[in-house]
N, CA, C and O atoms as a printed pandas DataFrame, in Angstrom:
     atom_number atom_name residue_name chain_id  residue_number  x_coord  y_coord  z_coord
0              1         N          UNK        A               1   59.354  -62.297 -195.311
1              2        CA          UNK        A               1   58.094  -62.137 -194.626
2              3         C          UNK        A               1   57.624  -63.469 -194.055
3              4         O          UNK        A               1   57.075  -63.531 -192.955
4              5         N          UNK        A               2   57.844  -64.510 -194.808
5              6        CA          UNK        A               2   57.409  -65.839 -194.372
6              7         C          UNK        A               2   58.145  -66.261 -193.100
7              8         O          UNK        A               2   57.532  -66.828 -192.195
8              9         N          UNK        A               3   59.444  -65.995 -193.019
9             10        CA          UNK        A               3   60.223  -66.367 -191.831
10            11         C          UNK        A               3   59.766  -65.587 -190.604
11            12         O          UNK        A               3   59.735  -66.132 -189.501
12            13         N          UNK        A               4   59.414  -64.332 -190.783
13            14        CA          UNK        A               4   58.931  -63.514 -189.667
14            15         C          UNK        A               4   57.573  -64.033 -189.202
15            16         O          UNK        A               4   57.333  -64.157 -188.001
16            17         N          UNK        A               5   56.693  -64.334 -190.140
17            18        CA          UNK        A               5   55.385  -64.900 -189.784
18            19         C          UNK        A               5   55.546  -66.213 -189.023
19            20         O          UNK        A               5   54.878  -66.446 -188.015
20            21         N          UNK        A               6   56.440  -67.065 -189.518
21            22        CA          UNK        A               6   56.657  -68.364 -188.882
22            23         C          UNK        A               6   57.190  -68.192 -187.459
23            24         O          UNK        A               6   56.761  -68.900 -186.548
24            25         N          UNK        A               7   58.112  -67.267 -187.266
25            26        CA          UNK        A               7   58.663  -67.028 -185.931
26            27         C          UNK        A               7   57.565  -66.550 -184.979
27            28         O          UNK        A               7   57.486  -67.007 -183.839
28            29         N          UNK        A               8   56.728  -65.638 -185.443
29            30        CA          UNK        A               8   55.652  -65.127 -184.603
30            31         C          UNK        A               8   54.594  -66.192 -184.321
31            32         O          UNK        A               8   53.950  -66.158 -183.273
32            33         N          UNK        A               9   54.409  -67.126 -185.234
33            34        CA          UNK        A               9   53.477  -68.232 -184.991
34            35         C          UNK        A               9   54.011  -69.129 -183.869
35            36         O          UNK        A               9   53.244  -69.633 -183.048
36            37         N          UNK        A              10   55.333  -69.323 -183.844
37            38        CA          UNK        A              10   55.954  -70.140 -182.794
38            39         C          UNK        A              10   56.054  -69.386 -181.465
39            40         O          UNK        A              10   55.913  -69.978 -180.395
40            41         N          UNK        A              11   56.297  -68.088 -181.544
41            42        CA          UNK        A              11   56.510  -67.253 -180.352
42            43         C          UNK        A              11   55.689  -65.975 -180.481
43            44         O          UNK        A              11   56.242  -64.925 -180.806
44            45         N          UNK        A              12   54.391  -66.039 -180.237
45            46        CA          UNK        A              12   53.513  -64.901 -180.495
46            47         C          UNK        A              12   53.833  -63.647 -179.686
47            48         O          UNK        A              12   53.442  -62.551 -180.087
48            49         N          UNK        A              13   54.522  -63.774 -178.575
49            50        CA          UNK        A              13   54.865  -62.607 -177.761
50            51         C          UNK        A              13   56.263  -62.077 -178.056
51            52         O          UNK        A              13   56.748  -61.184 -177.362
52            53         N          UNK        A              14   56.910  -62.619 -179.077
53            54        CA          UNK        A              14   58.267  -62.195 -179.419
54            55         C          UNK        A              14   58.284  -60.762 -179.936
55            56         O          UNK        A              14   57.319  -60.289 -180.537
56            57         N          UNK        A              15   59.384  -60.094 -179.693
57            58        CA          UNK        A              15   59.583  -58.753 -180.206
58            59         C          UNK        A              15   61.071  -58.475 -180.266
59            60         O          UNK        A              15   61.825  -58.964 -179.425
60            61         N          UNK        A              16   61.503  -57.702 -181.238
61            62        CA          UNK        A              16   62.930  -57.412 -181.370
62            63         C          UNK        A              16   63.127  -56.226 -182.304
63            64         O          UNK        A              16   62.192  -55.770 -182.962
64            65         N          UNK        A              17   64.342  -55.746 -182.345
65            66        CA          UNK        A              17   64.713  -54.684 -183.273
66            67         C          UNK        A              17   64.858  -55.274 -184.673
67            68         O          UNK        A              17   64.885  -56.494 -184.838
68            69         N          UNK        A              18   64.949  -54.419 -185.663
69            70        CA          UNK        A              18   65.178  -54.898 -187.033
70            71         C          UNK        A              18   66.440  -55.752 -187.065
71            72         O          UNK        A              18   66.452  -56.837 -187.646
72            73         N          UNK        A              19   67.504  -55.252 -186.433
73            74        CA          UNK        A              19   68.777  -55.988 -186.430
74            75         C          UNK        A              19   68.622  -57.355 -185.770
75            76         O          UNK        A              19   69.126  -58.352 -186.287
76            77         N          UNK        A              20   67.926  -57.408 -184.629
77            78        CA          UNK        A              20   67.722  -58.680 -183.945
78            79         C          UNK        A              20   66.899  -59.652 -184.775
79            80         O          UNK        A              20   67.223  -60.837 -184.856
80            81         N          UNK        A              21   65.843  -59.155 -185.386
81            82        CA          UNK        A              21   65.008  -60.000 -186.251
82            83         C          UNK        A              21   65.837  -60.508 -187.426
83            84         O          UNK        A              21   65.777  -61.686 -187.780
84            85         N          UNK        A              22   66.600  -59.618 -188.016
85            86        CA          UNK        A              22   67.437  -59.972 -189.164
86            87         C          UNK        A              22   68.460  -61.048 -188.788
87            88         O          UNK        A              22   68.693  -61.985 -189.552
88            89         N          UNK        A              23   69.056  -60.910 -187.627
89            90        CA          UNK        A              23   70.122  -61.839 -187.223
90            91         C          UNK        A              23   69.608  -63.149 -186.646
91            92         O          UNK        A              23   70.204  -64.199 -186.889
92            93         N          UNK        A              24   68.498  -63.115 -185.876
93            94        CA          UNK        A              24   68.107  -64.281 -185.092
94            95         C          UNK        A              24   66.825  -64.961 -185.547
95            96         O          UNK        A              24   66.660  -66.161 -185.325
96            97         N          UNK        A              25   65.919  -64.236 -186.173
97            98        CA          UNK        A              25   64.644  -64.848 -186.554
98            99         C          UNK        A              25   64.694  -65.497 -187.925
99           100         O          UNK        A              25   63.894  -66.382 -188.228
100          101         N          UNK        A              26   65.634  -65.058 -188.757
101          102        CA          UNK        A              26   65.655  -65.500 -190.152
102          103         C          UNK        A              26   66.932  -66.284 -190.424
103          104         O          UNK        A              26   68.030  -65.816 -190.122
104          105         N          UNK        A              27   66.791  -67.461 -190.988
105          106        CA          UNK        A              27   67.957  -68.279 -191.365
106          107         C          UNK        A              27   68.343  -67.923 -192.794
107          108         O          UNK        A              27   67.761  -68.421 -193.758
108          109         N          UNK        A              28   69.323  -67.063 -192.903
109          110        CA          UNK        A              28   69.771  -66.609 -194.227
110          111         C          UNK        A              28   70.826  -67.540 -194.787
111          112         O          UNK        A              28   71.639  -68.096 -194.048
112          113         N          UNK        A              29   70.806  -67.705 -196.102
113          114        CA          UNK        A              29   71.930  -68.341 -196.786
114          115         C          UNK        A              29   73.050  -67.301 -196.795
115          116         O          UNK        A              29   72.777  -66.105 -196.903
116          117         N          UNK        A              30   74.268  -67.728 -196.686
117          118        CA          UNK        A              30   75.403  -66.789 -196.678
118          119         C          UNK        A              30   75.743  -66.386 -198.102
119          120         O          UNK        A              30   75.697  -67.230 -198.997
120          121         N          UNK        A              31   76.072  -65.164 -198.337
121          122        CA          UNK        A              31   76.042  -64.053 -197.383
122          123         C          UNK        A              31   74.622  -63.521 -197.229
123          124         O          UNK        A              31   73.834  -63.513 -198.175
124          125         N          UNK        A              32   74.317  -63.078 -196.012
125          126        CA          UNK        A              32   72.985  -62.537 -195.728
126          127         C          UNK        A              32   72.822  -61.193 -196.426
127          128         O          UNK        A              32   73.788  -60.440 -196.548
128          129         N          UNK        A              33   71.622  -60.885 -196.881
129          130        CA          UNK        A              33   71.371  -59.570 -197.480
130          131         C          UNK        A              33   71.428  -58.491 -196.402
131          132         O          UNK        A              33   71.482  -58.814 -195.215
132          133         N          UNK        A              34   71.417  -57.233 -196.785
133          134        CA          UNK        A              34   71.430  -56.162 -195.788
134          135         C          UNK        A              34   70.155  -56.158 -194.946
135          136         O          UNK        A              34   69.113  -56.651 -195.379
136          137         N          UNK        A              35   70.248  -55.599 -193.745
137          138        CA          UNK        A              35   69.103  -55.549 -192.827
138          139         C          UNK        A              35   67.936  -54.762 -193.415
139          140         O          UNK        A              35   66.804  -54.906 -192.954
140          141         N          UNK        A              36   68.191  -53.938 -194.415
141          142        CA          UNK        A              36   67.112  -53.175 -195.057
142          143         C          UNK        A              36   66.063  -54.116 -195.660
143          144         O          UNK        A              36   64.892  -53.748 -195.758
144          145         N          UNK        A              37   66.459  -55.299 -196.056
145          146        CA          UNK        A              37   65.523  -56.289 -196.603
146          147         C          UNK        A              37   64.518  -56.692 -195.518
147          148         O          UNK        A              37   63.318  -56.787 -195.778
148          149         N          UNK        A              38   65.011  -56.923 -194.318
149          150        CA          UNK        A              38   64.149  -57.281 -193.194
150          151         C          UNK        A              38   63.246  -56.113 -192.823
151          152         O          UNK        A              38   62.066  -56.302 -192.527
152          153         N          UNK        A              39   63.799  -54.914 -192.838
153          154        CA          UNK        A              39   62.998  -53.733 -192.515
154          155         C          UNK        A              39   61.859  -53.547 -193.521
155          156         O          UNK        A              39   60.744  -53.192 -193.139
156          157         N          UNK        A              40   62.139  -53.785 -194.793
157          158        CA          UNK        A              40   61.093  -53.690 -195.813
158          159         C          UNK        A              40   60.016  -54.741 -195.587
159          160         O          UNK        A              40   58.829  -54.459 -195.751
160          161         N          UNK        A              41   60.421  -55.946 -195.214
161          162        CA          UNK        A              41   59.453  -57.014 -194.938
162          163         C          UNK        A              41   58.575  -56.626 -193.748
163          164         O          UNK        A              41   57.364  -56.849 -193.769
164          165         N          UNK        A              42   59.181  -56.049 -192.718
165          166        CA          UNK        A              42   58.408  -55.619 -191.550
166          167         C          UNK        A              42   57.418  -54.517 -191.922
167          168         O          UNK        A              42   56.284  -54.512 -191.443
168          169         N          UNK        A              43   57.839  -53.596 -192.765
169          170        CA          UNK        A              43   56.942  -52.527 -193.210
170          171         C          UNK        A              43   55.748  -53.108 -193.972
171          172         O          UNK        A              43   54.614  -52.663 -193.795
172          173         N          UNK        A              44   56.012  -54.101 -194.817
173          174        CA          UNK        A              44   54.924  -54.731 -195.579
174          175         C          UNK        A              44   53.969  -55.478 -194.649
175          176         O          UNK        A              44   52.751  -55.416 -194.816
176          177         N          UNK        A              45   54.537  -56.189 -193.660
177          178        CA          UNK        A              45   53.695  -56.901 -192.696
178          179         C          UNK        A              45   52.890  -55.915 -191.846
179          180         O          UNK        A              45   51.752  -56.204 -191.476
180          181         N          UNK        A              46   53.464  -54.769 -191.539
181          182        CA          UNK        A              46   52.738  -53.733 -190.789
182          183         C          UNK        A              46   51.581  -53.190 -191.619
183          184         O          UNK        A              46   50.496  -52.948 -191.092
184          185         N          UNK        A              47   51.809  -52.998 -192.910
185          186        CA          UNK        A              47   50.747  -52.512 -193.798
186          187         C          UNK        A              47   49.594  -53.513 -193.869
187          188         O          UNK        A              47   48.448  -53.132 -194.108
188          189         N          UNK        A              48   49.902  -54.788 -193.662
189          190        CA          UNK        A              48   48.877  -55.834 -193.656
190          191         C          UNK        A              48   48.235  -55.989 -192.273
191          192         O          UNK        A              48   47.300  -56.773 -192.106
192          193         N          UNK        A              49   48.736  -55.247 -191.290
193          194        CA          UNK        A              49   48.193  -55.314 -189.939
194          195         C          UNK        A              49   48.690  -56.480 -189.112
195          196         O          UNK        A              49   48.104  -56.796 -188.076
196          197         N          UNK        A              50   49.768  -57.132 -189.553
197          198        CA          UNK        A              50   50.265  -58.313 -188.844
198          199         C          UNK        A              50   51.291  -57.992 -187.769
199          200         O          UNK        A              50   51.378  -58.710 -186.773
200          201         N          UNK        A              51   52.069  -56.931 -187.945
201          202        CA          UNK        A              51   53.060  -56.532 -186.958
202          203         C          UNK        A              51   52.904  -55.044 -186.676
203          204         O          UNK        A              51   52.276  -54.309 -187.438
204          205         N          UNK        A              52   53.490  -54.621 -185.566
205          206        CA          UNK        A              52   53.458  -53.210 -185.201
206          207         C          UNK        A              52   54.832  -52.822 -184.663
207          208         O          UNK        A              52   55.536  -53.631 -184.058
208          209         N          UNK        A              53   55.186  -51.590 -184.894
209          210        CA          UNK        A              53   56.442  -51.050 -184.401
210          211         C          UNK        A              53   56.149  -50.283 -183.116
211          212         O          UNK        A              53   55.285  -49.406 -183.093
212          213         N          UNK        A              54   56.861  -50.612 -182.061
213          214        CA          UNK        A              54   56.700  -49.936 -180.774
214          215         C          UNK        A              54   58.004  -49.202 -180.476
215          216         O          UNK        A              54   59.086  -49.782 -180.565
216          217         N          UNK        A              55   57.896  -47.938 -180.126
217          218        CA          UNK        A              55   59.080  -47.158 -179.785
218          219         C          UNK        A              55   59.188  -47.124 -178.268
219          220         O          UNK        A              55   58.281  -46.657 -177.580
220          221         N          UNK        A              56   60.314  -47.626 -177.755
221          222        CA          UNK        A              56   60.544  -47.689 -176.319
222          223         C          UNK        A              56   60.943  -46.307 -175.791
223          224         O          UNK        A              56   61.217  -45.398 -176.575
224          225         N          UNK        A              57   60.973  -46.154 -174.484
225          226        CA          UNK        A              57   61.329  -44.870 -173.875
226          227         C          UNK        A              57   62.691  -44.357 -174.328
227          228         O          UNK        A              57   62.886  -43.148 -174.459
228          229         N          UNK        A              58   63.634  -45.267 -174.568
229          230        CA          UNK        A              58   64.977  -44.849 -174.975
230          231         C          UNK        A              58   65.078  -44.576 -176.480
231          232         O          UNK        A              58   66.155  -44.263 -176.986
232          233         N          UNK        A              59   63.952  -44.696 -177.190
233          234        CA          UNK        A              59   63.935  -44.432 -178.624
234          235         C          UNK        A              59   64.148  -45.661 -179.499
235          236         O          UNK        A              59   64.043  -45.572 -180.722
236          237         N          UNK        A              60   64.443  -46.794 -178.895
237          238        CA          UNK        A              60   64.648  -48.030 -179.641
238          239         C          UNK        A              60   63.318  -48.502 -180.227
239          240         O          UNK        A              60   62.302  -48.524 -179.532
240          241         N          UNK        A              61   63.328  -48.878 -181.500
241          242        CA          UNK        A              61   62.133  -49.413 -182.154
242          243         C          UNK        A              61   62.127  -50.929 -182.058
243          244         O          UNK        A              61   63.088  -51.592 -182.447
244          245         N          UNK        A              62   61.049  -51.460 -181.542
245          246        CA          UNK        A              62   60.879  -52.903 -181.403
246          247         C          UNK        A              62   59.659  -53.298 -182.211
247          248         O          UNK        A              62   58.610  -52.658 -182.139
248          249         N          UNK        A              63   59.814  -54.360 -182.979
249          250        CA          UNK        A              63   58.720  -54.895 -183.785
250          251         C          UNK        A              63   58.170  -56.130 -183.112
251          252         O          UNK        A              63   58.915  -56.957 -182.588
252          253         N          UNK        A              64   56.839  -56.244 -183.132
253          254        CA          UNK        A              64   56.188  -57.428 -182.581
254          255         C          UNK        A              64   54.858  -57.637 -183.285
255          256         O          UNK        A              64   54.410  -56.807 -184.077
256          257         N          UNK        A              65   54.239  -58.771 -182.975
257          258        CA          UNK        A              65   52.945  -59.072 -183.569
258          259         C          UNK        A              65   51.943  -58.014 -183.148
259          260         O          UNK        A              65   51.903  -57.618 -181.983
260          261         N          UNK        A              66   51.147  -57.563 -184.079
261          262        CA          UNK        A              66   50.099  -56.595 -183.766
262          263         C          UNK        A              66   49.095  -57.258 -182.851
263          264         O          UNK        A              66   48.623  -58.360 -183.129
264          265         N          UNK        A              67   48.771  -56.594 -181.768
265          266        CA          UNK        A              67   47.822  -57.173 -180.819
266          267         C          UNK        A              67   46.524  -56.391 -180.810
267          268         O          UNK        A              67   46.513  -55.160 -180.827
268          269         N          UNK        A              68   45.454  -57.122 -180.783
269          270        CA          UNK        A              68   44.124  -56.546 -180.671
270          271         C          UNK        A              68   43.875  -56.290 -179.188
271          272         O          UNK        A              68   44.424  -56.998 -178.344
272          273         N          UNK        A              69   43.071  -55.308 -178.861
273          274        CA          UNK        A              69   42.847  -54.900 -177.476
274          275         C          UNK        A              69   42.513  -56.074 -176.537
275          276         O          UNK        A              69   42.995  -56.093 -175.405
276          277         N          UNK        A              70   41.695  -57.058 -176.980
277          278        CA          UNK        A              70   41.344  -58.157 -176.071
278          279         C          UNK        A              70   42.494  -59.130 -175.847
279          280         O          UNK        A              70   42.422  -59.953 -174.934
280          281         N          UNK        A              71   43.551  -59.061 -176.650
281          282        CA          UNK        A              71   44.688  -59.982 -176.481
282          283         C          UNK        A              71   45.655  -59.501 -175.414
283          284         O          UNK        A              71   46.429  -60.294 -174.878
284          285         N          UNK        A              72   45.622  -58.223 -175.099
285          286        CA          UNK        A              72   46.620  -57.639 -174.198
286          287         C          UNK        A              72   46.445  -58.082 -172.807
287          288         O          UNK        A              72   47.208  -57.676 -171.930
C-alpha cells in the first residue's frame, strides 16, 4: 500500500491495471509475490477512499487515485 501511495504522490494522474501496478509501480524483492497481493492492497486503498477502479469500454479495469469532482 505504501508503494502505491508513494507512486500516486509522485504521479497523481497515473493509472494502470493490477498487473501493471504490480510490475511497474512496486519494487519487489525477488521473487515477487503474486499479483493478488497488489489487488488486495488496491481494495484496501479503495475502502479508504484513496483509489478508485475504473472500467474501460473494453472491460479492462484501471486503478487510479480517487478524484474529487473539483479536481477533474
